[in-house]
N, CA, C and O atoms as a GROMACS GRO file, in nm:
protein
  508
    1UNK      N    1   9.406   9.963   9.194
    1UNK     CA    2   9.345   9.982   9.365
    1UNK      C    3   9.212   9.907   9.381
    1UNK      O    4   9.103   9.925   9.328
    2UNK      N    5   9.256   9.820   9.466
    2UNK     CA    6   9.130   9.693   9.550
    2UNK      C    7   9.124   9.734   9.682
    2UNK      O    8   9.224   9.737   9.753
    3UNK      N    9   8.984   9.774   9.731
    3UNK     CA   10   8.972   9.740   9.858
    3UNK      C   11   8.842   9.757   9.900
    3UNK      O   12   8.781   9.853   9.853
    4UNK      N   13   8.786   9.683   9.980
    4UNK     CA   14   8.661   9.668   9.982
    4UNK      C   15   8.613   9.828  10.092
    4UNK      O   16   8.492   9.851  10.100
    5UNK      N   17   8.681   9.894  10.143
    5UNK     CA   18   8.631  10.035  10.196
    5UNK      C   19   8.590  10.129  10.116
    5UNK      O   20   8.691  10.153  10.049
    6UNK      N   21   8.489  10.213  10.072
    6UNK     CA   22   8.486  10.317   9.980
    6UNK      C   23   8.522  10.451   9.998
    6UNK      O   24   8.504  10.553   9.932
    7UNK      N   25   8.580  10.425  10.109
    7UNK     CA   26   8.646  10.622  10.202
    7UNK      C   27   8.822  10.558  10.143
    7UNK      O   28   8.903  10.641  10.100
    8UNK      N   29   8.862  10.396  10.150
    8UNK     CA   30   8.975  10.410  10.127
    8UNK      C   31   9.023  10.430   9.975
    8UNK      O   32   9.126  10.489   9.944
    9UNK      N   33   8.945  10.378   9.896
    9UNK     CA   34   8.944  10.375   9.772
    9UNK      C   35   8.964  10.514   9.726
    9UNK      O   36   9.064  10.530   9.657
   10UNK      N   37   8.913  10.585   9.744
   10UNK     CA   38   8.864  10.750   9.720
   10UNK      C   39   8.941  10.850   9.778
   10UNK      O   40   8.940  10.970   9.747
   11UNK      N   41   9.038  10.771   9.906
   11UNK     CA   42   9.161  10.842   9.971
   11UNK      C   43   9.309  10.835   9.854
   11UNK      O   44   9.376  10.915   9.789
   12UNK      N   45   9.303  10.693   9.880
   12UNK     CA   46   9.404  10.649   9.801
   12UNK      C   47   9.402  10.681   9.677
   12UNK      O   48   9.512  10.716   9.634
   13UNK      N   49   9.289  10.682   9.579
   13UNK     CA   50   9.319  10.708   9.448
   13UNK      C   51   9.325  10.883   9.488
   13UNK      O   52   9.431  10.913   9.434
   14UNK      N   53   9.293  10.961   9.526
   14UNK     CA   54   9.315  11.063   9.545
   14UNK      C   55   9.513  11.120   9.552
   14UNK      O   56   9.589  11.198   9.494
   15UNK      N   57   9.513  11.029   9.651
   15UNK     CA   58   9.679  11.020   9.725
   15UNK      C   59   9.765  10.984   9.566
   15UNK      O   60   9.844  11.072   9.533
   16UNK      N   61   9.757  10.889   9.491
   16UNK     CA   62   9.808  10.839   9.402
   16UNK      C   63   9.794  10.959   9.284
   16UNK      O   64   9.904  10.988   9.238
   17UNK      N   65   9.694  11.028   9.230
   17UNK     CA   66   9.663  11.104   9.153
   17UNK      C   67   9.739  11.196   9.134
   17UNK      O   68   9.797  11.232   9.032
   18UNK      N   69   9.739  11.246   9.269
   18UNK     CA   70   9.767  11.343   9.291
   18UNK      C   71   9.961  11.354   9.289
   18UNK      O   72  10.023  11.456   9.259
   19UNK      N   73   9.998  11.272   9.314
   19UNK     CA   74  10.151  11.188   9.240
   19UNK      C   75  10.171  11.208   9.103
   19UNK      O   76  10.285  11.240   9.068
   20UNK      N   77  10.078  11.196   9.012
   20UNK     CA   78  10.048  11.183   8.886
   20UNK      C   79  10.008  11.018   8.806
   20UNK      O   80   9.992  10.986   8.688
   21UNK      N   81  10.004  10.956   8.911
   21UNK     CA   82   9.953  10.806   8.866
   21UNK      C   83   9.795  10.807   8.801
   21UNK      O   84   9.722  10.901   8.833
   22UNK      N   85   9.751  10.722   8.728
   22UNK     CA   86   9.638  10.678   8.670
   22UNK      C   87   9.613  10.624   8.748
   22UNK      O   88   9.719  10.582   8.795
   23UNK      N   89   9.505  10.578   8.823
   23UNK     CA   90   9.471  10.476   8.892
   23UNK      C   91   9.280  10.448   8.874
   23UNK      O   92   9.179  10.517   8.870
   24UNK      N   93   9.312  10.326   8.867
   24UNK     CA   94   9.175  10.251   8.798
   24UNK      C   95   9.134  10.204   8.981
   24UNK      O   96   9.221  10.185   9.067
   25UNK      N   97   8.993  10.194   9.003
   25UNK     CA   98   8.954  10.177   9.170
   25UNK      C   99   8.914  10.003   9.123
   25UNK      O  100   8.947   9.969   9.009
   26UNK      N  101   8.869   9.936   9.183
   26UNK     CA  102   8.759   9.827   9.209
   26UNK      C  103   8.732   9.829   9.372
   26UNK      O  104   8.824   9.848   9.451
   27UNK      N  105   8.611   9.809   9.409
   27UNK     CA  106   8.555   9.789   9.517
   27UNK      C  107   8.535   9.607   9.534
   27UNK      O  108   8.443   9.535   9.497
   28UNK      N  109   8.648   9.578   9.599
   28UNK     CA  110   8.650   9.393   9.642
   28UNK      C  111   8.723   9.373   9.495
   28UNK      O  112   8.756   9.435   9.394
   29UNK      N  113   8.726   9.246   9.554
   29UNK     CA  114   8.816   9.101   9.456
   29UNK      C  115   8.717   9.111   9.340
   29UNK      O  116   8.766   9.164   9.240
   30UNK      N  117   8.590   9.073   9.327
   30UNK     CA  118   8.521   9.039   9.193
   30UNK      C  119   8.533   9.182   9.099
   30UNK      O  120   8.583   9.202   8.988
   31UNK      N  121   8.483   9.248   9.170
   31UNK     CA  122   8.506   9.360   9.058
   31UNK      C  123   8.623   9.428   8.991
   31UNK      O  124   8.621   9.517   8.907
   32UNK      N  125   8.786   9.329   9.079
   32UNK     CA  126   8.852   9.355   9.058
   32UNK      C  127   8.890   9.299   8.927
   32UNK      O  128   8.946   9.353   8.832
   33UNK      N  129   8.841   9.166   8.945
   33UNK     CA  130   8.848   9.043   8.819
   33UNK      C  131   8.777   9.088   8.710
   33UNK      O  132   8.834   9.041   8.612
   34UNK      N  133   8.698   9.144   8.681
   34UNK     CA  134   8.615   9.204   8.591
   34UNK      C  135   8.667   9.308   8.511
   34UNK      O  136   8.668   9.322   8.389
   35UNK      N  137   8.730   9.414   8.649
   35UNK     CA  138   8.788   9.528   8.556
   35UNK      C  139   8.921   9.502   8.518
   35UNK      O  140   8.979   9.587   8.451
   36UNK      N  141   8.974   9.404   8.549
   36UNK     CA  142   9.097   9.342   8.523
   36UNK      C  143   9.108   9.248   8.413
   36UNK      O  144   9.212   9.193   8.377
   37UNK      N  145   8.973   9.230   8.354
   37UNK     CA  146   8.982   9.074   8.240
   37UNK      C  147   8.933   9.209   8.112
   37UNK      O  148   8.932   9.185   7.991
   38UNK      N  149   8.904   9.318   8.158
   38UNK     CA  150   8.869   9.447   8.032
   38UNK      C  151   8.958   9.516   8.013
   38UNK      O  152   8.942   9.613   7.939
   39UNK      N  153   9.058   9.496   8.060
   39UNK     CA  154   9.197   9.646   8.012
   39UNK      C  155   9.254   9.575   7.942
   39UNK      O  156   9.268   9.462   7.987
   40UNK      N  157   9.303   9.598   7.827
   40UNK     CA  158   9.373   9.595   7.734
   40UNK      C  159   9.527   9.593   7.734
   40UNK      O  160   9.600   9.512   7.675
   41UNK      N  161   9.565   9.700   7.813
   41UNK     CA  162   9.662   9.686   7.875
   41UNK      C  163   9.675   9.690   8.055
   41UNK      O  164   9.627   9.767   8.138
   42UNK      N  165   9.746   9.594   8.064
   42UNK     CA  166   9.726   9.524   8.216
   42UNK      C  167   9.821   9.702   8.286
   42UNK      O  168   9.888   9.796   8.243
   43UNK      N  169   9.774   9.661   8.389
   43UNK     CA  170   9.828   9.780   8.475
   43UNK      C  171  10.032   9.765   8.582
   43UNK      O  172  10.083   9.668   8.637
   44UNK      N  173  10.070   9.872   8.568
   44UNK     CA  174  10.249   9.851   8.639
   44UNK      C  175  10.221   9.797   8.748
   44UNK      O  176  10.294   9.699   8.769
   45UNK      N  177  10.124   9.823   8.855
   45UNK     CA  178  10.129   9.761   8.965
   45UNK      C  179   9.982   9.778   9.031
   45UNK      O  180   9.905   9.874   9.030
   46UNK      N  181   9.967   9.626   9.100
   46UNK     CA  182   9.834   9.625   9.155
   46UNK      C  183   9.814   9.633   9.360
   46UNK      O  184   9.851   9.561   9.453
   47UNK      N  185   9.740   9.758   9.348
   47UNK     CA  186   9.803   9.779   9.482
   47UNK      C  187   9.663   9.731   9.564
   47UNK      O  188   9.566   9.804   9.544
   48UNK      N  189   9.643   9.621   9.649
   48UNK     CA  190   9.514   9.544   9.728
   48UNK      C  191   9.522   9.536   9.874
   48UNK      O  192   9.613   9.492   9.943
   49UNK      N  193   9.446   9.569   9.897
   49UNK     CA  194   9.419   9.528  10.045
   49UNK      C  195   9.418   9.368  10.069
   49UNK      O  196   9.389   9.280   9.988
   50UNK      N  197   9.463   9.357  10.215
   50UNK     CA  198   9.476   9.190  10.193
   50UNK      C  199   9.376   9.137  10.252
   50UNK      O  200   9.336   9.026  10.216
   51UNK      N  201   9.313   9.208  10.358
   51UNK     CA  202   9.201   9.107  10.401
   51UNK      C  203   9.033   9.218  10.330
   51UNK      O  204   9.007   9.338  10.336
   52UNK      N  205   8.978   9.130  10.284
   52UNK     CA  206   8.856   9.173  10.237
   52UNK      C  207   8.742   9.083  10.213
   52UNK      O  208   8.779   8.990  10.141
   53UNK      N  209   8.594   9.072  10.251
   53UNK     CA  210   8.530   8.960  10.223
   53UNK      C  211   8.537   8.922  10.110
   53UNK      O  212   8.558   9.004  10.020
   54UNK      N  213   8.514   8.746  10.074
   54UNK     CA  214   8.502   8.682   9.992
   54UNK      C  215   8.659   8.658   9.954
   54UNK      O  216   8.756   8.630  10.025
   55UNK      N  217   8.644   8.680   9.812
   55UNK     CA  218   8.851   8.663   9.787
   55UNK      C  219   8.924   8.763   9.837
   55UNK      O  220   8.903   8.883   9.816
   56UNK      N  221   9.050   8.696   9.934
   56UNK     CA  222   9.106   8.799   9.991
   56UNK      C  223   9.236   8.887   9.872
   56UNK      O  224   9.265   8.855   9.757
   57UNK      N  225   9.277   8.973   9.935
   57UNK     CA  226   9.392   8.989   9.828
   57UNK      C  227   9.488   8.932   9.789
   57UNK      O  228   9.552   8.961   9.688
   58UNK      N  229   9.516   8.812   9.893
   58UNK     CA  230   9.659   8.726   9.852
   58UNK      C  231   9.646   8.637   9.738
   58UNK      O  232   9.730   8.604   9.654
   59UNK      N  233   9.447   8.585   9.762
   59UNK     CA  234   9.377   8.475   9.674
   59UNK      C  235   9.356   8.548   9.526
   59UNK      O  236   9.356   8.474   9.427
   60UNK      N  237   9.341   8.672   9.512
   60UNK     CA  238   9.304   8.769   9.378
   60UNK      C  239   9.384   8.799   9.311
   60UNK      O  240   9.363   8.849   9.201
   61UNK      N  241   9.535   8.772   9.375
   61UNK     CA  242   9.665   8.856   9.324
   61UNK      C  243   9.698   8.706   9.253
   61UNK      O  244   9.758   8.697   9.147
   62UNK      N  245   9.636   8.564   9.348
   62UNK     CA  246   9.719   8.458   9.297
   62UNK      C  247   9.603   8.402   9.144
   62UNK      O  248   9.631   8.338   9.043
   63UNK      N  249   9.514   8.443   9.177
   63UNK     CA  250   9.408   8.477   9.050
   63UNK      C  251   9.474   8.542   8.919
   63UNK      O  252   9.493   8.475   8.817
   64UNK      N  253   9.500   8.645   8.928
   64UNK     CA  254   9.499   8.792   8.810
   64UNK      C  255   9.666   8.714   8.752
   64UNK      O  256   9.697   8.714   8.634
   65UNK      N  257   9.765   8.645   8.877
   65UNK     CA  258   9.876   8.585   8.806
   65UNK      C  259   9.857   8.536   8.717
   65UNK      O  260   9.919   8.566   8.615
   66UNK      N  261   9.791   8.470   8.720
   66UNK     CA  262   9.766   8.348   8.573
   66UNK      C  263   9.765   8.392   8.455
   66UNK      O  264   9.823   8.335   8.362
   67UNK      N  265   9.708   8.486   8.444
   67UNK     CA  266   9.735   8.559   8.303
   67UNK      C  267   9.819   8.720   8.305
   67UNK      O  268   9.812   8.804   8.215
   68UNK      N  269   9.878   8.731   8.403
   68UNK     CA  270   9.908   8.858   8.436
   68UNK      C  271  10.080   8.821   8.500
   68UNK      O  272  10.130   8.903   8.577
   69UNK      N  273  10.165   8.680   8.457
   69UNK     CA  274  10.278   8.667   8.530
   69UNK      C  275  10.337   8.799   8.627
   69UNK      O  276  10.329   8.823   8.748
   70UNK      N  277  10.393   8.861   8.525
   70UNK     CA  278  10.483   8.940   8.544
   70UNK      C  279  10.437   9.091   8.657
   70UNK      O  280  10.510   9.182   8.696
   71UNK      N  281  10.304   9.070   8.681
   71UNK     CA  282  10.264   9.139   8.752
   71UNK      C  283  10.298   9.197   8.887
   71UNK      O  284  10.312   9.114   8.977
   72UNK      N  285  10.313   9.328   8.920
   72UNK     CA  286  10.412   9.381   9.024
   72UNK      C  287  10.250   9.441   9.114
   72UNK      O  288  10.144   9.496   9.085
   73UNK      N  289  10.318   9.388   9.231
   73UNK     CA  290  10.199   9.383   9.377
   73UNK      C  291  10.237   9.449   9.467
   73UNK      O  292  10.351   9.415   9.501
   74UNK      N  293  10.174   9.574   9.555
   74UNK     CA  294  10.167   9.617   9.638
   74UNK      C  295  10.045   9.580   9.742
   74UNK      O  296   9.944   9.639   9.704
   75UNK      N  297  10.018   9.497   9.868
   75UNK     CA  298   9.989   9.479   9.929
   75UNK      C  299   9.936   9.600  10.061
   75UNK      O  300  10.021   9.677  10.104
   76UNK      N  301   9.829   9.605  10.100
   76UNK     CA  302   9.826   9.706  10.242
   76UNK      C  303   9.749   9.633  10.340
   76UNK      O  304   9.670   9.555  10.289
   77UNK      N  305   9.750   9.634  10.431
   77UNK     CA  306   9.714   9.561  10.582
   77UNK      C  307   9.734   9.670  10.718
   77UNK      O  308   9.815   9.738  10.781
   78UNK      N  309   9.597   9.630  10.708
   78UNK     CA  310   9.609   9.689  10.887
   78UNK      C  311   9.590   9.592  10.996
   78UNK      O  312   9.553   9.626  11.108
   79UNK      N  313   9.621   9.444  10.957
   79UNK     CA  314   9.636   9.334  10.988
   79UNK      C  315   9.748   9.273  11.033
   79UNK      O  316   9.778   9.210  10.932
   80UNK      N  317   9.843   9.245  11.124
   80UNK     CA  318   9.928   9.148  11.141
   80UNK      C  319   9.945   9.051  11.091
   80UNK      O  320   9.955   8.965  11.178
   81UNK      N  321   9.958   9.001  10.976
   81UNK     CA  322   9.939   8.865  10.921
   81UNK      C  323  10.066   8.806  10.888
   81UNK      O  324  10.125   8.819  10.781
   82UNK      N  325  10.094   8.758  10.962
   82UNK     CA  326  10.242   8.699  10.939
   82UNK      C  327  10.204   8.528  10.826
   82UNK      O  328  10.282   8.438  10.858
   83UNK      N  329  10.164   8.511  10.780
   83UNK     CA  330  10.107   8.425  10.699
   83UNK      C  331  10.124   8.486  10.500
   83UNK      O  332  10.143   8.437  10.389
   84UNK      N  333  10.110   8.570  10.540
   84UNK     CA  334  10.089   8.677  10.377
   84UNK      C  335  10.231   8.736  10.356
   84UNK      O  336  10.293   8.740  10.250
   85UNK      N  337  10.275   8.787  10.494
   85UNK     CA  338  10.418   8.830  10.470
   85UNK      C  339  10.501   8.722  10.402
   85UNK      O  340  10.551   8.715  10.290
   86UNK      N  341  10.501   8.642  10.507
   86UNK     CA  342  10.601   8.483  10.463
   86UNK      C  343  10.565   8.445  10.316
   86UNK      O  344  10.666   8.416  10.250
   87UNK      N  345  10.467   8.439  10.258
   87UNK     CA  346  10.424   8.372  10.163
   87UNK      C  347  10.433   8.483  10.030
   87UNK      O  348  10.479   8.438   9.926
   88UNK      N  349  10.392   8.616  10.032
   88UNK     CA  350  10.388   8.661   9.961
   88UNK      C  351  10.502   8.796   9.932
   88UNK      O  352  10.538   8.840   9.823
   89UNK      N  353  10.537   8.836  10.058
   89UNK     CA  354  10.630   8.955  10.027
   89UNK      C  355  10.758   8.868  10.012
   89UNK      O  356  10.847   8.871   9.926
   90UNK      N  357  10.736   8.780  10.135
   90UNK     CA  358  10.909   8.687  10.154
   90UNK      C  359  10.958   8.646  10.011
   90UNK      O  360  11.028   8.702   9.926
   91UNK      N  361  10.875   8.493  10.025
   91UNK     CA  362  10.912   8.386   9.928
   91UNK      C  363  10.856   8.440   9.778
   91UNK      O  364  10.886   8.370   9.682
   92UNK      N  365  10.776   8.560   9.753
   92UNK     CA  366  10.746   8.594   9.629
   92UNK      C  367  10.770   8.748   9.597
   92UNK      O  368  10.742   8.804   9.490
   93UNK      N  369  10.828   8.808   9.714
   93UNK     CA  370  10.920   8.912   9.638
   93UNK      C  371  10.806   9.025   9.660
   93UNK      O  372  10.870   9.123   9.700
   94UNK      N  373  10.652   9.064   9.653
   94UNK     CA  374  10.545   9.151   9.666
   94UNK      C  375  10.617   9.256   9.790
   94UNK      O  376  10.704   9.215   9.866
   95UNK      N  377  10.566   9.391   9.793
   95UNK     CA  378  10.592   9.474   9.936
   95UNK      C  379  10.398   9.482   9.954
   95UNK      O  380  10.296   9.443   9.897
   96UNK      N  381  10.434   9.550  10.056
   96UNK     CA  382  10.374   9.557  10.217
   96UNK      C  383  10.393   9.700  10.281
   96UNK      O  384  10.484   9.745  10.350
   97UNK      N  385  10.276   9.758  10.234
   97UNK     CA  386  10.258   9.880  10.317
   97UNK      C  387  10.148   9.850  10.480
   97UNK      O  388  10.028   9.823  10.484
   98UNK      N  389  10.207   9.862  10.550
   98UNK     CA  390  10.104   9.864  10.673
   98UNK      C  391   9.997  10.010  10.676
   98UNK      O  392  10.028  10.121  10.634
   99UNK      N  393   9.863   9.970  10.738
   99UNK     CA  394   9.783  10.061  10.711
   99UNK      C  395   9.804  10.084  10.932
   99UNK      O  396   9.838   9.996  11.010
  100UNK      N  397   9.760  10.261  10.973
  100UNK     CA  398   9.746  10.345  10.831
  100UNK      C  399   9.915  10.391  10.822
  100UNK      O  400  10.014  10.358  10.886
  101UNK      N  401   9.887  10.497  10.692
  101UNK     CA  402  10.027  10.455  10.628
  101UNK      C  403   9.981  10.638  10.620
  101UNK      O  404   9.872  10.691  10.638
  102UNK      N  405  10.115  10.699  10.586
  102UNK     CA  406  10.071  10.865  10.530
  102UNK      C  407  10.112  10.858  10.369
  102UNK      O  408  10.167  10.769  10.303
  103UNK      N  409  10.053  11.013  10.329
  103UNK     CA  410  10.031  10.996  10.213
  103UNK      C  411  10.185  11.013  10.164
  103UNK      O  412  10.200  10.969  10.050
  104UNK      N  413  10.302  11.066  10.224
  104UNK     CA  414  10.419  11.037  10.198
  104UNK      C  415  10.492  10.912  10.173
  104UNK      O  416  10.576  10.900  10.084
  105UNK      N  417  10.448  10.798  10.273
  105UNK     CA  418  10.463  10.694  10.337
  105UNK      C  419  10.386  10.618  10.175
  105UNK      O  420  10.464  10.565  10.096
  106UNK      N  421  10.283  10.620  10.153
  106UNK     CA  422  10.237  10.587   9.976
  106UNK      C  423  10.290  10.614   9.900
  106UNK      O  424  10.331  10.525   9.825
  107UNK      N  425  10.318  10.735   9.877
  107UNK     CA  426  10.328  10.728   9.733
  107UNK      C  427  10.498  10.690   9.672
  107UNK      O  428  10.529  10.654   9.559
  108UNK      N  429  10.618  10.722   9.834
  108UNK     CA  430  10.776  10.646   9.804
  108UNK      C  431  10.717  10.490   9.814
  108UNK      O  432  10.788  10.429   9.733
  109UNK      N  433  10.634  10.404   9.866
  109UNK     CA  434  10.624  10.295   9.841
  109UNK      C  435  10.571  10.239   9.718
  109UNK      O  436  10.606  10.126   9.684
  110UNK      N  437  10.491  10.306   9.651
  110UNK     CA  438  10.442  10.310   9.525
  110UNK      C  439  10.585  10.308   9.404
  110UNK      O  440  10.629  10.225   9.325
  111UNK      N  441  10.622  10.446   9.445
  111UNK     CA  442  10.742  10.456   9.314
  111UNK      C  443  10.867  10.364   9.360
  111UNK      O  444  10.934  10.304   9.276
  112UNK      N  445  10.892  10.358   9.492
  112UNK     CA  446  11.017  10.237   9.481
  112UNK      C  447  10.937  10.092   9.441
  112UNK      O  448  11.008  10.018   9.373
  113UNK      N  449  10.860  10.061   9.458
  113UNK     CA  450  10.782   9.918   9.373
  113UNK      C  451  10.798   9.943   9.210
  113UNK      O  452  10.843   9.854   9.136
  114UNK      N  453  10.754  10.083   9.157
  114UNK     CA  454  10.786  10.081   9.003
  114UNK      C  455  10.924  10.084   8.960
  114UNK      O  456  10.979  10.046   8.857
  115UNK      N  457  10.974  10.154   9.091
  115UNK     CA  458  11.175  10.199   9.031
  115UNK      C  459  11.182  10.055   9.033
  115UNK      O  460  11.168  10.021   8.915
  116UNK      N  461  11.196   9.944   9.110
  116UNK     CA  462  11.268   9.811   9.154
  116UNK      C  463  11.211   9.780   9.021
  116UNK      O  464  11.301   9.751   8.941
  117UNK      N  465  11.080   9.776   8.966
  117UNK     CA  466  11.035   9.684   8.837
  117UNK      C  467  11.158   9.737   8.725
  117UNK      O  468  11.231   9.666   8.656
  118UNK      N  469  11.153   9.831   8.731
  118UNK     CA  470  11.235   9.896   8.586
  118UNK      C  471  11.398   9.885   8.625
  118UNK      O  472  11.486   9.953   8.572
  119UNK      N  473  11.414   9.804   8.707
  119UNK     CA  474  11.581   9.819   8.728
  119UNK      C  475  11.612   9.674   8.638
  119UNK      O  476  11.530   9.585   8.658
  120UNK      N  477  11.714   9.647   8.549
  120UNK     CA  478  11.787   9.565   8.516
  120UNK      C  479  11.821   9.430   8.546
  120UNK      O  480  11.929   9.402   8.598
  121UNK      N  481  11.740   9.352   8.517
  121UNK     CA  482  11.844   9.234   8.600
  121UNK      C  483  11.976   9.209   8.577
  121UNK      O  484  12.027   9.206   8.465
  122UNK      N  485  12.040   9.188   8.698
  122UNK     CA  486  12.183   9.178   8.692
  122UNK      C  487  12.263   9.046   8.638
  122UNK      O  488  12.263   8.927   8.672
  123UNK      N  489  12.322   9.109   8.555
  123UNK     CA  490  12.412   8.921   8.521
  123UNK      C  491  12.472   8.888   8.550
  123UNK      O  492  12.578   8.936   8.588
  124UNK      N  493  12.408   8.705   8.545
  124UNK     CA  494  12.420   8.578   8.560
  124UNK      C  495  12.590   8.594   8.592
  124UNK      O  496  12.658   8.665   8.518
  125UNK      N  497  12.653   8.519   8.713
  125UNK     CA  498  12.766   8.479   8.746
  125UNK      C  499  12.858   8.414   8.627
  125UNK      O  500  12.802   8.329   8.558
  126UNK      N  501  13.004   8.449   8.595
  126UNK     CA  502  13.040   8.366   8.516
  126UNK      C  503  13.098   8.288   8.545
  126UNK      O  504  13.162   8.315   8.646
  127UNK      N  505  13.122   8.144   8.488
  127UNK     CA  506  13.163   8.020   8.522
  127UNK      C  507  13.262   7.997   8.521
  127UNK      O  508  13.300   7.884   8.553
   0.00000   0.00000   0.00000
């Protein structure tokens, strides 16, 4: 979980830990890259803020996808950013949860993203 706001990091970590998830947090993109690179097992999901100083959430995800192309991503944002929605949510199929969100909405969205990743691919149509 990546955000530049310590209070958001603590709150989201507490919410997800309470739901039974193991959460690794990083304050900002630089710390996230260092943490990600040190992980022997890559995370099931990366939850990141969209707008952060330095490298934005989408730029961070582009970087992480180079070493983990099947990475599942959930963006969170308090801004109306149509460009991010178009490129990362519509075109790449990542999820987005708007801030502010409720505990229930966050838990449900994380579960939905992880469950969708576990679904088998539909069979290819017969010719």
